[in-house]
C-alpha positions as a Python dict, from the first residue, in 0.01 Angstrom:
ca = {
    (1, 'X'): (0, 0, 0),
    (2, 'X'): (-140, 257, 240),
    (3, 'X'): (-510, 332, 229),
    (4, 'X'): (-596, 696, 197),
    (5, 'X'): (-934, 852, 283),
    (6, 'X'): (-929, 1225, 334),
    (7, 'X'): (-1201, 1402, 526),
    (8, 'X'): (-1263, 1749, 664),
    (9, 'X'): (-1217, 1785, 1037),
    (10, 'X'): (-1460, 1979, 1247),
    (11, 'X'): (-1369, 2142, 1571),
    (12, 'X'): (-1014, 2225, 1458),
    (13, 'X'): (-905, 2583, 1394),
    (14, 'X'): (-903, 2685, 1025),
    (15, 'X'): (-951, 2452, 727),
    (16, 'X'): (-823, 2116, 842),
    (17, 'X'): (-834, 1767, 692),
    (18, 'X'): (-720, 1426, 805),
    (19, 'X'): (-619, 1119, 615),
    (20, 'X'): (-651, 761, 731),
    (21, 'X'): (-273, 726, 670),
    (22, 'X'): (-229, 954, 979),
    (23, 'X'): (-148, 1280, 794),
    (24, 'X'): (-311, 1593, 934),
    (25, 'X'): (-351, 1841, 644),
    (26, 'X'): (-381, 2210, 705),
    (27, 'X'): (-579, 2392, 432),
    (28, 'X'): (-763, 2269, 127),
    (29, 'X'): (-458, 2302, -103),
    (30, 'X'): (-252, 2073, 118),
    (31, 'X'): (-538, 1816, 116),
    (32, 'X'): (-564, 1834, -265),
    (33, 'X'): (-187, 1781, -308),
    (34, 'X'): (-194, 1483, -70),
    (35, 'X'): (-492, 1338, -259),
    (36, 'X'): (-320, 1383, -595),
    (37, 'X'): (8, 1232, -472),
    (38, 'X'): (-186, 926, -361),
    (39, 'X'): (-391, 874, -673),
    (40, 'X'): (-710, 1031, -538),
    (41, 'X'): (-923, 1290, -714),
    (42, 'X'): (-810, 1631, -595),
    (43, 'X'): (-1166, 1777, -626),
    (44, 'X'): (-1357, 1537, -404),
    (45, 'X'): (-1047, 1417, -212),
    (46, 'X'): (-1133, 1058, -304),
    (47, 'X'): (-1480, 1068, -139),
    (48, 'X'): (-1651, 1017, -483),
    (49, 'X'): (-1904, 1294, -397),
    (50, 'X'): (-1915, 1670, -408),
    (51, 'X'): (-2120, 1905, -192),
    (52, 'X'): (-2340, 2135, -403),
    (53, 'X'): (-2511, 2292, -107),
    (54, 'X'): (-2564, 2191, 261),
    (55, 'X'): (-2745, 1860, 248),
    (56, 'X'): (-2713, 1816, -127),
    (57, 'X'): (-2443, 1582, -255),
    (58, 'X'): (-2391, 1426, -597),
    (59, 'X'): (-2129, 1208, -764),
    (60, 'X'): (-1812, 1411, -823),
    (61, 'X'): (-1810, 1561, -1171),
    (62, 'X'): (-1431, 1589, -1173),
    (63, 'X'): (-1366, 1213, -1152),
    (64, 'X'): (-1705, 1083, -1268),
    (65, 'X'): (-1775, 967, -911),
    (66, 'X'): (-1479, 724, -892),
    (67, 'X'): (-1264, 914, -641),
    (68, 'X'): (-952, 829, -844),
    (69, 'X'): (-695, 1062, -986),
    (70, 'X'): (-650, 886, -1325),
    (71, 'X'): (-1023, 911, -1395),
    (72, 'X'): (-1018, 1278, -1294),
    (73, 'X'): (-738, 1354, -1545),
    (74, 'X'): (-918, 1158, -1819),
    (75, 'X'): (-1246, 1343, -1749),
    (76, 'X'): (-1072, 1681, -1741),
    (77, 'X'): (-907, 1602, -2082),
    (78, 'X'): (-1251, 1499, -2222),
    (79, 'X'): (-1397, 1836, -2102),
    (80, 'X'): (-1112, 2023, -2274),
    (81, 'X'): (-1168, 1825, -2594),
    (82, 'X'): (-1541, 1895, -2581),
    (83, 'X'): (-1465, 2272, -2538),
    (84, 'X'): (-1242, 2256, -2849),
    (85, 'X'): (-1483, 2054, -3065),
    (86, 'X'): (-1819, 2200, -2962),
    (87, 'X'): (-1824, 2566, -3050),
    (88, 'X'): (-2072, 2844, -3006),
    (89, 'X'): (-2106, 2857, -3388),
    (90, 'X'): (-2204, 2492, -3390),
    (91, 'X'): (-2462, 2524, -3116),
    (92, 'X'): (-2604, 2841, -3264),
    (93, 'X'): (-2638, 2664, -3599),
    (94, 'X'): (-2835, 2377, -3442),
    (95, 'X'): (-3057, 2614, -3242),
    (96, 'X'): (-3143, 2807, -3559),
    (97, 'X'): (-3316, 2498, -3703),
    (98, 'X'): (-3572, 2501, -3423),
    (99, 'X'): (-3878, 2716, -3473),
    (100, 'X'): (-4038, 2625, -3147),
    (101, 'X'): (-3921, 2514, -2803),
    (102, 'X'): (-3623, 2280, -2778),
    (103, 'X'): (-3465, 2089, -2492),
    (104, 'X'): (-3100, 2064, -2388),
    (105, 'X'): (-3104, 1694, -2467),
    (106, 'X'): (-3227, 1761, -2824),
    (107, 'X'): (-2943, 2004, -2898),
    (108, 'X'): (-2681, 1775, -2732),
    (109, 'X'): (-2808, 1470, -2922),
    (110, 'X'): (-2798, 1656, -3253),
    (111, 'X'): (-2443, 1775, -3189),
    (112, 'X'): (-2329, 1428, -3072),
    (113, 'X'): (-2478, 1269, -3386),
    (114, 'X'): (-2329, 1546, -3607),
    (115, 'X'): (-1984, 1476, -3469),
    (116, 'X'): (-2036, 1100, -3491),
    (117, 'X'): (-1963, 1054, -3115),
    (118, 'X'): (-2099, 759, -2924),
    (119, 'X'): (-2276, 837, -2595),
    (120, 'X'): (-2023, 879, -2313),
    (121, 'X'): (-1725, 962, -2544),
    (122, 'X'): (-1722, 1330, -2445),
    (123, 'X'): (-1923, 1540, -2198),
    (124, 'X'): (-2141, 1681, -2476),
    (125, 'X'): (-2442, 1769, -2253),
    (126, 'X'): (-2248, 1984, -2002),
    (127, 'X'): (-2063, 2169, -2284),
    (128, 'X'): (-2387, 2232, -2479),
    (129, 'X'): (-2557, 2347, -2153),
    (130, 'X'): (-2282, 2601, -2092),
    (131, 'X'): (-2310, 2740, -2443),
    (132, 'X'): (-2693, 2758, -2429),
    (133, 'X'): (-2663, 2950, -2102),
    (134, 'X'): (-2430, 3195, -2282),
    (135, 'X'): (-2685, 3232, -2559),
    (136, 'X'): (-2950, 3295, -2295),
    (137, 'X'): (-2732, 3556, -2120),
    (138, 'X'): (-2687, 3725, -2462),
    (139, 'X'): (-3062, 3740, -2511),
    (140, 'X'): (-3063, 3505, -2815),
    (141, 'X'): (-3272, 3239, -2643),
    (142, 'X'): (-3517, 3242, -2353),
    (143, 'X'): (-3560, 2965, -2097),
    (144, 'X'): (-3914, 2832, -2082),
    (145, 'X'): (-3865, 2567, -1808),
    (146, 'X'): (-3951, 2591, -1446),
    (147, 'X'): (-3699, 2441, -1209),
    (148, 'X'): (-3741, 2072, -1143),
    (149, 'X'): (-3615, 2106, -787),
    (150, 'X'): (-3550, 2390, -540),
    (151, 'X'): (-3261, 2352, -297),
    (152, 'X'): (-3290, 2600, -15),
    (153, 'X'): (-3379, 2950, -121),
    (154, 'X'): (-3109, 3027, -374),
    (155, 'X'): (-3041, 2713, -578),
    (156, 'X'): (-3251, 2552, -854),
    (157, 'X'): (-3198, 2233, -1047),
    (158, 'X'): (-3309, 2179, -1404),
    (159, 'X'): (-3310, 1816, -1537),
    (160, 'X'): (-3361, 1888, -1911),
    (161, 'X'): (-3430, 2258, -1949),
    (162, 'X'): (-3629, 2393, -2240),
    (163, 'X'): (-3553, 2714, -2436),
    (164, 'X'): (-3689, 2898, -2741),
    (165, 'X'): (-3521, 3138, -2975),
    (166, 'X'): (-3600, 3494, -2854),
    (167, 'X'): (-3713, 3628, -3188),
    (168, 'X'): (-3976, 3349, -3225),
    (169, 'X'): (-4122, 3479, -2903),
    (170, 'X'): (-4154, 3830, -3043),
    (171, 'X'): (-3881, 3967, -2817),
}
């Protein structure tokens, strides 16, 4: 069995990647196909990490930090299932029961418990976060949290953000 580790190449014209099997891959798409054909995650190219910003890396969210294709497919299916099960109506209904501030984790835990899901069964937190951000964009809730971390001048990280329903704030 050939070992495959794909990495970006600097100093070469264009978007180039190289694999330890000897393949020189021109363009991101070619590198993704090579990774998938060899059982590696096509998002992180098997590295297990993704670059959020220069100098900021985290475990790959597409393969749950494994670098493997099978885990990537499983995780993507779990995300699709979460999108199907966890609806805006459901999140809105949970949020309506809070008179004061609430945290992402409180809403996610309530939804997880309501669906009878064990922790780790589905990516409940990321799905709930996305729906809460939609509610925020629609003006239904307002974020109360300050960022937990600043990355550069244009990226912020929130660990467990806190919101409040807009009408309880008098907006």
